[in-house]
C-alpha positions as CSV (number, residue, x, y, z in Angstrom):
1,M,76.9,177.3,-15.9
2,K,75.2,175.8,-18.9
3,L,77.2,172.7,-19.4
4,L,75.2,170.3,-17.2
5,S,71.7,171.8,-18.2
6,T,72.3,171.5,-22.0
7,P,70.0,168.8,-23.8
8,A,73.0,167.6,-25.3
9,F,74.9,166.7,-22.0
10,K,71.3,165.1,-20.9
11,R,71.1,163.2,-24.2
12,T,74.6,162.2,-24.0
13,F,74.8,160.5,-20.6
14,D,71.2,159.5,-19.3
15,E,71.2,157.5,-22.7
16,R,74.7,156.0,-21.7
17,A,73.5,155.2,-18.5
18,A,70.1,153.6,-19.4
19,L,72.0,151.3,-21.8
20,L,74.8,150.3,-19.3
21,P,73.1,149.7,-15.8
22,Q,76.5,149.4,-14.3
23,I,77.2,153.2,-14.7
24,T,74.0,154.0,-12.4
25,E,75.3,151.4,-9.7
26,A,79.0,152.6,-9.9
27,A,77.2,156.4,-9.6
28,D,75.3,155.1,-6.6
29,L,78.0,153.8,-4.8
30,L,80.6,156.9,-5.1
31,Y,77.6,158.8,-4.3
32,A,76.8,157.1,-1.0
33,A,80.3,157.4,-0.1
34,G,80.6,160.8,-0.6
35,R,77.1,161.7,1.3
36,D,78.0,159.5,4.2
37,N,81.7,160.6,4.2
38,T,83.1,157.0,3.8
39,Q,85.1,154.9,1.2
40,V,83.9,152.5,-1.6
41,A,84.2,149.0,0.3
42,A,87.0,146.9,-1.1
43,G,84.5,144.5,-2.1
44,D,82.9,146.6,-4.6
45,L,85.7,147.9,-6.5
46,A,85.1,144.9,-9.1
47,K,82.0,147.3,-10.2
48,F,84.6,149.8,-10.9
49,A,86.3,147.5,-13.9
50,S,88.1,149.6,-16.6
51,G,86.0,150.1,-19.9
52,E,85.4,152.9,-22.0
53,L,86.1,156.1,-20.3
54,D,82.8,157.7,-21.6
55,D,81.4,155.2,-19.2
56,A,83.5,156.8,-16.4
57,Y,82.6,160.5,-17.6
58,A,79.0,159.0,-17.6
59,V,79.3,158.2,-13.9
60,Q,80.9,161.3,-12.9
61,H,78.2,163.4,-14.4
62,L,75.5,161.7,-13.1
63,N,76.7,162.2,-9.5
64,I,77.5,166.3,-10.5
65,R,74.0,166.2,-11.5
66,R,73.0,165.0,-8.1
67,A,75.1,167.6,-6.5
68,L,73.6,170.5,-8.6
69,D,69.7,168.7,-7.4
70,S,71.2,169.5,-3.9
71,G,72.2,173.3,-4.5
72,A,75.7,173.2,-5.6
73,N,76.8,175.1,-8.8
74,V,79.4,174.5,-11.1
75,I,82.0,177.0,-11.7
76,G,84.5,175.3,-13.7
77,H,86.9,172.1,-14.5
78,K,89.9,170.8,-13.2
79,V,92.3,169.0,-16.0
80,G,94.4,166.2,-14.3
81,L,97.4,163.8,-15.2
82,T,98.9,166.3,-17.4
83,S,102.4,165.9,-16.8
84,E,104.9,163.2,-17.2
85,A,105.4,163.1,-13.3
86,M,101.6,162.2,-12.5
87,Q,101.3,159.9,-15.5
88,R,104.0,157.8,-14.1
89,Q,102.9,158.4,-10.5
90,L,99.2,156.8,-11.1
91,G,100.7,154.5,-14.3
92,V,98.8,156.2,-16.9
93,T,99.1,157.7,-20.3
94,E,96.7,160.3,-20.6
95,P,94.8,163.0,-18.9
96,D,91.6,163.2,-17.1
97,S,89.2,165.9,-16.4
98,G,86.3,166.9,-13.6
99,I,83.9,169.3,-12.7
100,L,84.8,172.4,-10.3
101,L,81.6,173.0,-7.9
102,D,81.5,176.0,-5.7
103,R,81.2,174.1,-2.8
104,M,84.8,172.4,-3.5
105,M,86.4,175.8,-3.8
106,L,88.4,177.0,-0.5
107,A,89.6,180.7,-0.1
108,N,93.4,181.5,0.1
109,D,95.0,181.0,3.4
110,S,91.8,178.6,4.7
111,V,92.3,176.9,7.8
112,V,90.8,173.1,7.1
113,A,90.2,170.7,10.0
114,A,92.5,167.5,9.8
115,G,90.6,164.6,8.9
116,T,88.4,166.2,6.4
117,F,89.7,163.9,3.5
118,F,90.8,160.6,3.0
119,Q,94.1,160.0,2.0
120,P,94.7,163.6,0.8
121,R,97.4,164.8,-2.0
122,V,98.6,168.2,-3.1
123,E,99.1,169.6,-6.3
124,A,100.0,173.1,-7.5
125,E,99.0,174.3,-10.6
126,F,97.9,177.1,-12.9
127,G,94.7,177.9,-13.9
128,V,92.9,180.1,-16.1
129,V,89.5,182.0,-16.7
130,I,87.4,181.4,-20.0
131,L,86.8,184.8,-21.9
132,A,83.6,183.8,-23.9
133,D,81.9,180.6,-24.7
134,F,83.4,177.9,-26.7
135,P,80.1,176.4,-28.1
136,A,79.6,172.5,-28.9
137,G,81.1,172.7,-32.1
138,P,83.1,173.2,-34.1
139,S,86.2,172.0,-31.6
140,P,88.3,175.1,-31.1
141,D,92.0,175.5,-32.5
142,E,94.8,176.3,-30.1
143,A,94.7,180.0,-31.2
144,A,91.2,180.1,-30.4
145,V,91.7,178.9,-27.0
146,R,94.5,181.1,-26.4
147,D,92.5,184.1,-27.5
148,G,89.7,182.9,-25.0
149,I,91.5,183.4,-22.2
150,S,90.8,186.4,-20.2
151,G,93.4,185.9,-17.1
152,T,95.4,183.3,-15.4
153,F,96.0,182.1,-11.4
154,L,98.1,180.1,-9.2
155,A,96.3,177.3,-7.4
156,L,96.5,174.3,-5.0
157,E,94.5,171.2,-5.6
158,I,93.6,168.7,-3.0
159,L,93.3,165.3,-4.6
160,E,90.9,163.1,-2.6
161,T,89.8,159.5,-3.5
162,R,86.6,157.6,-2.6
163,Y,88.4,154.1,-3.1
164,P,90.4,152.2,-0.2
165,S,94.0,153.4,-1.9
166,W,95.7,155.3,-4.4
167,L,96.1,152.2,-6.5
168,I,93.3,153.0,-9.2
169,S,93.0,153.2,-12.8
170,L,92.0,156.0,-15.0
171,W,88.5,154.7,-15.5
172,Q,88.3,154.8,-11.4
173,S,89.8,158.4,-11.2
174,I,87.4,159.8,-14.0
175,A,84.3,158.4,-12.4
176,D,85.6,159.6,-8.9
177,N,85.5,163.1,-10.5
178,A,88.8,162.7,-11.5
179,S,89.7,162.6,-7.8
180,C,89.3,166.3,-7.1
181,G,88.6,167.0,-3.5
182,A,89.0,170.6,-3.2
183,A,90.8,173.9,-4.6
184,V,92.1,177.0,-3.5
185,A,92.4,179.5,-6.3
186,G,94.6,182.8,-5.8
187,P,93.8,186.1,-7.3
188,V,93.0,186.1,-11.5
189,T,95.8,188.3,-13.1
190,Q,96.1,189.4,-16.6
191,A,99.8,190.7,-15.4
192,V,101.2,187.2,-17.1
193,P,100.3,186.9,-20.7
194,V,99.1,183.5,-21.7
195,D,102.0,182.7,-24.0
196,R,104.5,183.3,-20.8
197,L,102.4,180.4,-18.8
198,K,104.5,178.0,-20.0
199,D,107.7,179.2,-18.6
200,Q,106.2,180.0,-15.3
201,R,107.9,178.3,-12.6
202,I,106.0,176.9,-9.2
203,D,107.5,176.3,-5.9
204,I,105.6,174.2,-3.4
205,F,106.4,174.3,0.1
206,V,105.1,171.8,2.9
207,D,105.1,173.2,6.4
208,G,108.0,175.7,5.6
209,F,110.1,173.2,3.2
210,K,110.4,173.4,-0.5
211,A,108.8,169.9,-1.5
212,D,109.3,170.5,-5.3
213,T,109.3,172.6,-8.1
214,G,107.7,172.8,-11.8
215,F,107.0,174.8,-14.4
216,G,104.1,175.3,-16.7
217,H,106.0,173.4,-19.9
218,A,105.6,170.4,-17.8
219,V,101.6,170.4,-18.4
220,L,101.3,168.7,-22.0
221,G,104.4,171.3,-23.0
222,D,102.0,174.3,-22.0
223,P,99.1,174.7,-20.0
224,V,96.9,176.1,-22.9
225,K,97.3,172.5,-24.4
226,S,95.5,171.4,-21.1
227,V,92.7,174.0,-22.2
228,L,92.6,172.7,-25.7
229,W,92.9,169.1,-24.4
230,L,89.5,169.9,-22.2
231,A,87.7,171.7,-25.1
232,E,88.3,168.9,-27.5
233,R,87.1,166.2,-25.2
234,L,83.9,168.3,-24.1
235,H,83.4,168.9,-27.9
236,R,83.3,164.9,-28.5
237,A,80.4,164.9,-25.9
238,G,78.6,167.6,-27.5
239,L,79.6,170.5,-24.9
240,G,82.0,173.0,-24.7
241,L,83.5,175.9,-22.3
242,H,81.8,178.6,-21.1
243,E,82.4,182.3,-20.1
244,G,83.8,182.5,-16.9
245,D,84.8,179.1,-16.2
246,L,87.7,178.3,-14.1
247,V,89.8,175.8,-15.4
248,I,92.9,174.5,-13.2
249,T,95.2,172.8,-15.8
250,G,97.0,170.1,-14.2
251,S,99.9,169.9,-11.8
252,V,103.4,170.9,-12.7
253,H,105.1,168.0,-10.4
254,A,103.9,164.4,-8.8
255,S,101.5,164.8,-6.2
256,I,102.4,165.2,-2.4
257,G,100.7,163.2,0.2
258,L,99.3,165.4,3.2
259,D,99.2,163.1,6.2
260,G,100.2,165.0,9.0
261,V,101.0,168.2,7.4
262,S,100.1,171.8,8.7
263,E,100.5,173.8,6.3
264,V,101.3,174.0,2.2
265,R,102.1,176.7,0.4
266,A,102.5,177.5,-3.5
267,V,105.0,180.3,-4.6
268,S,105.2,181.7,-8.4
269,S,107.0,184.9,-8.9
270,E,104.5,186.7,-10.7
271,Y,101.4,185.6,-8.4
272,E,100.3,186.0,-4.9
273,D,101.5,182.9,-2.9
274,V,98.5,180.4,-2.3
275,R,98.1,178.9,0.9
276,L,96.3,176.3,2.8
277,R,96.6,175.1,6.3
278,F,95.3,172.1,8.5
279,E,94.5,172.1,12.1
């Protein structure tokens, strides 16, 4: 993926880190927690105080570059906090975004060892595949975004936090890669036109019982608007979306805790079911 290797990316975030050493310090704490499979100590939370959100994205991207240096590959983006239900749940008023790495993607119907994640939660979402590059500028309009989607898919996202609890700020979420732990993407289809995505329904089942239901229009009114929000955010940073990127657009319902759960399944009438099991 081009995003993290562009001079604009490096200039934008390296210069910000050089000006604000606390960015590097926060990145180091989150990186160490991920490497050691631990969480950030409660006593260090003051180092993740609220500030400019660009600083939080700088923390996120420094650690993504570390992951790339260790052999990971970027395959797309997640957009989070796009529904009123999720914004109420975390007490925020705007979306955030993170980077999807290949090592975070799980095959449909995967089995995950219990205890793999700290305080895991799950969301059911629609995802899209980007048809062609959206370069760094100018910022695309909604029509260009619609035309730039080659297919859609159903997805589950596992939320994960490296903080002691889910009582976190938007800044803290962004710094921790928008709390994205893993994702399961179903098969990509062209059978559902992107203009119909907002009317599609998802039912999420936990251990065989329906836990919640939501529609695409819960995501900023239309999942396409989530992709537009992401494109605009990347544009402001001198970046862009690229051909083949996967974008998961945000939950259609409030996230659901997974403690003690054995199976979670997302069902939408025009998509193949997406399932994840825990043992």
